[in-house]
N, C-alpha and C positions, 0 to 999 in steps of 0.2 A: 461561486460556482464559475464565473469568468476567468477568475485569478487560477482557478484548480485547471482548468480547461487548457490555460496557455502556458503554466507552467509544466504539466506533466504531459499533454499531447500535444501542443504547440498550434491549438487552431484558438482564431479570434472570435469565431462565434460557433452557434449550435446548428445542425440541422435540423429541416422541418421534424417536429415532434419531442426531438431529445430532451428540450429544456423540460416540457411539461411531465414526459415519462421521468426526468430526473426529480422534479418537484415532488410527484408521487410516490417514489420511492423513498424519499426524505420525511415523506411526511407517514412513514411506515405502513402505505397502505398495497394490495396485491394488486398486480397488473399482468394482463395479458397483452402482448406487444406482436404486430405483425407488420414487419417491414423487409422489404427486398433487400436480397443480397446488395451488399453495398452500399444501403441506408444508414448504415451506423447503429446497428442494434448492441455491439458490444459496448461501446461508450456508454449506454445507459444503465448498465451494472458498473461498470469499472470505476466511472467519475465519482459516483456517489460511494463508493467502497472507501474512498479515501476521507470522506466526511463523516462517515458514521463510527459509531466507537464500537468496532469489534471485526471479527472476520466475515469476508463474503464468499459463501459455497458457491461454486458455478460448477454445475454437471453440463458435462459435455460427451458427446459417443464416440469422437474419434482421437485416438492418443496424438497423431501428426498434428492435428488443429490445436488441443492442448498445450503443444509442446512451440509452436508459433506462436501462440496469442502469449505465452509466458515469456518466451523470449522478447516479444515487443515492448512488453509492460516494463520489463528488467531495463530494456533499452530507453524507456521514458522515466526511470527512476522510481517506480512501483514495486513494492518488495510483492513477488508472489511466485509461487511454486504449484506443481500438481504431483497426485497420488494416481499411479493408474499400473498396470503388467509389466512396463518398460522399465518400472524400477527394481533395484534389486533391494532385500529386508535390509540391510544398512542405510539404503538411502530412503528406504521409506520411514525407519526411526526418525532419521535426521530431518525431514520435513516434517514431521510428527512432533518432534521437540519446538521445531522454530514455531511452529502453530499454535502449541502450548504456549509457550513463550511472548506470545502476540508479536513475532518480529515479522508477521506475513499478513498483507491486508485482502488477498486474493488467494484461494485455493481452491484449483480446478481438480474434479473428481468424474473418474469413469462412473456411469450408472450400477453396473453390474456389483461394485463394491457395498452398495446397500442392502443387498442379499446379505450380508454378515451382520449378527447382531452385535458381536464386538465392535466391528467399525463403527457401527450406527452409534453404541453406546460411547466411544470414544468422542463421536462428534457433540455428544451431549455435552461433554464436558467442557468443549470450549463456548467463547463468547461470539456467537454467530449472530452478526448484524443484520444479514442479508442472504437470500439463498435466490439464485438464479440458474434457472433451467433453459440452458440452450438447446435449439432444435426440438422444441417440445412438441411439434406434431407427432414425435417418435413413441409418444405415448397412449396415442390413440390407434385402434384397430383400423378406424376410417382415414387415418393419413397416411400418404404415399409413400411411407417408411417407416414403417411401425416396427419397434424394437422390443421384444418383452422385458430385456433388462430393465427398460424406462418403466416398467408397472413396480419395479422396486420402489418407485418414488412417493408411490402414495404413502407411504409412512411419515413424510415430511411434516405433514402438518400435525400428525399426533405426537411427533419429537419434538417439533418448534412451535409451539401454538402461538406464540407472540411473535414471531421471526415475521418479516414481511417477504412475500413470494414473488417474483417477476418471472414470468413463463415468456420465451421470445423464441419466433418462427418465420421463416422468411414467406412459405406458401402455407394457405390452412384456410379449407372452406368453412363455412358459418357451421356445419354440423360440427367439424374437426375441433373449431375454437370452443365451441360448449362443451366437448367430451373434455378437451384439456382443462379447462374449469372443473370440471366436475371430478373428474381422475385425482387433480391436484386438491381438490377442496379450497379453491381461493374463496376468499371471503370478500365481501361486499367490493368486488374487484372493477376494476375499469378497464375497459377494452380501448387499445391504442392501436386504429388502422393508420399506417402511411400509404400514400398513392403506390401503384403498382408501377409508375410509369419510369421510366429508366433514361432521361431527355439525352443523356452521353451514349446511348447507343445506337449504331443504326441498321434498321432490318433490311436482309437482301433477300431474295429467292431466285435461284440462277436455274435454269434448264439441265438436266442432267445427261448433257450431250458433252463428250470426248472432255470429262470432267477433270482429268489430272490435268488437264494442259489449261483448263479453267481456274483450277486452283492454285498454280505455281504462280502468276501474276497478282493475288492475293496476299501470298505469302511474300512477298516481294514487296511490296507497296510500302510497309513497314517493319525492317528486319532489325528493329532494335526493340520491341516488343513480344512477347510470350504469344503462344496460338494451343489451343486444345482443337484437335479434329475427333467429331464424333462419328463413329462407324455401326452399322449394327450388328456385325459378328466379329467373334475372336479373330478368326482368320482374315476379316478385311482390315482390321489394324496392324495386324504382321505384314500383309502384303502391301499395305500403303506405307507404312514406316518405312521398310525396305526401299520401296520404288523413292520415296524421298530423299533419302539418304544416296540413293546410286545417281541424285540428281542434286548433290552438293548441300542439300540442309541436313540440320543437325536433328533426328526425328527416333523417338524411342513409343513402343507399343507399351500400351497397359491393358491388362482385362483379369475378370476373374481367375484365368485357368493358369495365370502366371504362379510360382512360389511366392509365399511371402517375402522373402528376403528380397526377391527381384522385384517385385512391386512396392517395398521400400526404397530399393535404390532408385528405381526411378522417378521415384514422387521427389525424392531429397534431391537427384538431379535438376528434375523443373523448378523447383522451389528456388535451387541456387543457382540458377540461370545458367548453368551448366549443359542443358540441353533446352533449344528453344521451343520444340515442337515435342506434343504428346498426343498420338493417336489411339483412342481409348473407345472403349465401350462404355456405357452408361455405368459401370461400376467406378468412375474416375470421377472426382469432382467434389463431392461433397464435403471432404477435409481439406481441401486448399483454401486456405487463407493469404492467396496471392493476386496482392490489390492492381500488379501491371499487367495484366494478360488482355492484350489488344485486338486478337481475333479469336471468336468462335465460329467453327465450322463444322455445320452437319452433312457430311458425307451421302446419309440416308436418310431417309422421313423418320422424323421421330414419330412413337406412338400415342404420343398424349400432347396437346397442349401445356398441360402441367409441367411437364417434363422438359419439355423444348424451354418454358420461361426459366426454370430452374437451371438447365445448362449453359443459356444465352446470358442469365444472371451472372457468371462468373468474369465474365468481360466488365472491363473498366470498372473495378471496385473502387477506385481511386478517384472518379469521378472524370478521367480523361475520356476524349472520345475514343471510342472502339467500335467495331464491326461485328456482325454476326451473319453469316452466310448461309442459306440451305439450298444444296443443291437436290432439284426436285425431279422426281420421273412418277407418274401413277402407277407404274410398273413397280415400284416398293410396296405398294400395299399387300400385293401378295405374298410377302415377305411377312407381314405382321399377321396377316389372314392365317399363315399357316400355323402359327401358335395360338391365335383366337380360337381356331376350330379344334385344340387340344385342351378347352377350357369345359371342363363339366358342369358347373353350377351355371344355369341359365341366364340368371339375373346378370351373373359377373361376368358372362361371355357378352350381352348387350351391351354392356356399360364399355367394356373394352372395344368394340365396333362402335359406339358412339363416340368415344373418345380417338378414334383413329379417323373418322369421320370428320371432326373438328379439325384434326391436323391437317387433313387435304383441303377443308375448304380453307384456311389459311395459306397454304401453299399455292393454291389457284387464285387466291384475293384479285382483284381490280381494283380497290379502294385501299386504302389506308391501312398497313399491318399494324401501327401503333395502335391505332382506335379498335380494330379487331382484338387486339391482346387485351385490352384495358376493359374493353366490353365483356369479355370472355369472363374476368375475376369479378366483373360487377361494379365496374367504375366508368365514369361517364367521362367519354373524351370531349373536351372542351373546345380542342381545334379539329376544324377539318383538313387541316394540311399540316403533316408533321412536320414538312421540311427534313427527315432525317430516315426515310425509308425509301425502296427502289422505285414504287408508286409514286410518290408525293414529290420524289427529288432523284428522277433515275440516273444523272449524273453523279458519281461519287464523291467528284469534287465540290458536291454542293453542300463528310462525317462532321451544318452550322455549328460553329465552334460553341459552346455554351458560354456565357459571360462569367468572367473571370477566372475560368478553368483551365483553358489554356493558352496565356498570353505568347505572342511571339518571342522566339528565344532562339540563343545562338548553339546550333546543331554541333559545332566542334566541340564548343564548352561542354554542354549537355554530356555529350560523349565521352568526355574527359572524366568528368564529374561521377560516370557511371563506371568507370576502369577504378577509380579511386576507392568509391564504394563497396564494388566487388573487392577489390584488395582487400578493405576493414571488413567485411563481411567474413570472407574466408579467415583470416586470422582471428575472428571472435567466433566462428563456425556457427553462424546465425544467416538467416536468410538474407539477401541484399536489402529487401526492403524493411527489415529490421531497421536498418541503419538511418536510410531516407526512403520514402516513396518517389516515384519519376513526379509527381505533380511539384514537390519540393526541390529536387533538381531544376527542373524547368523553371522554376522561382527564380532558385540560384542564377540561371543561365539568362533570365531576362534583366534581372535589375543589378546583376554584379556587385554583391556588396563589399564594401571595402573596410569595414571593423566589427565587432563583434556585437556593439550596438544595433548596426542596423541587418546584420546576419540573424540576429534574435528575432525578428519580425519575419525571416521568409516562413511559407506556411509549414507547419509539422516541425519546427523547432521549438523543443521545450527545454528547461533547465538542464536536464541532464545531457540531452543532445548538444546544446550550446556548450556545455562544461567539454564533452567527451572529443566532440568533432568540430566544433566551430572553429579553431586555429586551422586545424589539418584541412579543411575544407576553404576556409579562407586563403590560405596559402596557394591553393591552385586555382583560387578565381583571380587572386591580384596578378599573380604571374602571368596569367593569359592575357589579362585586362591589359597589363604593362607591355605585353608583347605585341596586343593588337593596336594599342592605343586607346584604348575603352575605359571610360569614367564610370562609375557608380549611376544608375538613372534613378530620376525621382519613381517614386512609390505612391500607391495612392494612399492616404489619409490613414494613420492606425486609430482605431478606438481609444477615446481617454482611459478607457477602465483596463487598456492592456497593462499587463506585471511587465516593469522593467527587468526582464531576467539578467542583466550586465550587473545587476548590482547586490547578486547573490555569490559571495566569495565560498571557496572550499576548502578544505585541508590543505590540497596543493596550493593554493593561494599562500596563505597562511606561511605556508614554510619558503614561498621566494619571497615572504614580508620580512621575516626574519632575518636574513640573509641580505636584503636589499638595507635594511635597518642598521646593520653591520659597514653600511659603507662600501659594498662590494659592487665592483663595477658589473654592467650588464653581462660580459663573457664570463668573468669569475661566478655569477649567479648561477648562468646556464650549463656551464661546467659542472658545479656541486650539484643540480639538480639532476644532469645526466639530460638536459632538455635543450633544443635550439631557442637563440636569442629572440627569435619572434615569438615564441611560446612565451616568455619570460615578459616581453612587453605585453602580451596580452593579458597576463597577469597583473601587470601595473595599470594598465587602464581600468580591470573592474576592481582592483583596488582603492583606485585612487577615485572610484564613483560612489564610493560606503564611506561608513565612519572610521574606515580602519586608522591605526596610527601608523603612518607610513612615513618614512624620510627619503626623498627623492634629489633633493638639491644637488648631490654630487653627481648628478647625472644629466644635468642642464647644459643643453651646448653653450659656448660661449654668445657673450651678450651680443657681439656683432651678428653672428649669423642668426642667434636667436630673433633679434629683431627683423632681419630681414624675412626670413621664413614666416613670422607672422605678418608681415606687411603682405605676403604674398595671399596667405589665409585671407585677409580683408579683400584683396581685389578678386579673388575667386566667387566672395560671397558664400562659401559653405565650407563643410570640412572634409569634403575628397580631399585626399592625398594626390590622387594622378594630375589634376590641373593644377595644382601647386608645383609639382615636381615639373611640370613641363612650363611653368614660369621661371623656374629657378636654373634648369638645368642639369648636366650632368656632375657639377662638384656636389649636390646632394643625395641623400639617400633617403629611402623609405623609412628607414631605422630612423631618421635624424628627425624628419618630419613628422612621424607618431610620438616622438619624444615632447616636440614643442608642442605639439595638439595636445599630449596631457597637460604639461602645465597652462597651457591657455584654457582649457576647460576647468582645471581645479581653481586659477587665481579667483575666478568670477564665476558662480555657479547660478546667475541669476540670466536673466535674458539680455543683457549689457555685454557678456563673455562671448557672445556666438557674433560670426563676423559679420559686418555691414551686408544687409539684403539678406542674410539668410534667413531662411525657414523653418531654422532650428533642426533640420532633420540631417544625420550623419550622411 
């Protein structure tokens, strides 16, 4: 499992509960998973889909979420597709054909398709290994977002009696959990309930006075991240978005009153980092699979703690520090009570009033806000002081950074890497986070990897991303490092079981190998392949670490220069290039140093081949 985790998703270890859940799935048992937004629910069915024999069906309620997840999976080298109303008949038939030929590992489906008998019969013809129901609370009338189409899923057990089911949700009371299990006819199932604590989120409540003037500094504190601002009314979203734009911010309104085309375009612009701020009603957010939202603002009091928790949960899904700011005035309760008075059912009216009172209680707290939220959801808070809410740590400079999640990094390089990511994402018509998340870029800007081997150890770099983007990002990093005189930095030790991604050649490497074996020069190979010389060197580094039959002697530098470079490597005590170039001076190039390093590594693949005093790391 760890090999697949690193190869396809670029992670070295699992988050809490993930490994237990995946083991349960591989044992073909039913599961109900309650895990907060950003906790890693999707991996619990995505990873086992690569280990099971057959196709995994994923039922998801939102078209935009399906597309984003499929784009991300494809970028990780996982064959995935979706079927929903956004596809035309020819596209649908193409996906079905690929599924029938077992060319797809994960197939995302809209729940309404299960109302069609012909579609259900087609699914029965497939070799279905696993069924995952995302946003599973939608099947329960007791859930906060009941959707009638989800009731179509009650046929799953009948149609697939021997296929394991995994139901996943971020928010569900005990009553809802049991209703989900009953509706889906889960058998001998296990509940997996993760902690509701989101340690990377800071919770703040501010008085609702001169609110816009207080909002602006929040927005300017971190202008590299995205922001969602929740307002009570549609008119409020439009007015605030207009005022923000007049003050130099890039903001768009979003609410249910806008036509579908406008809503879709707005959502796409936000996901693709073309607008930084969305001002929205609660209609926005459920389908947003955007990991780098750094700020959630509630411009008005939310109507319930459940809604507030779900909305704040859209911040910091990548585990990096993020803020949740609520502007509070008791006068906001009047807006909610106006609608509560319109409710005819007495029991429902009482429940709405109770939910509002809990929201007021949270806003007026004089004790830890995190502790209140955890206790509300039935979880005991172990710490009396969380150090990451405005009560426990009044000074915002106090956002404590979670261990290992936000290393100090070079801000200028991080910004350059973000620009490169955006360019690549636009070329591929995918959201930037599909290329790499912020945490991956911060890792690059912290340790300055200078080789493919060290780049493969960056958080979130799997086999496909190493192949597709490794050299492009390395060139940006090494050029910046050379200009600033920065060397590659030492990383924490890597687990022994980590897969060596650089030993996985592909067809593009094979094409380069065939030309090199004809004793063509580096420049000639690059010209014939339509690639730059550094990319060919990149292919050589990968091929030389495999059992591939490759002839390179015609590229070996003259003996005198080779020996001089070899001595410099030994003097530095590492395989890093920048310190060697610093010793040798302007008469040598990075290209020549890389070639010598390739030969030195190939000569002896034992520990004796490493430079003296080396710790064996690139």
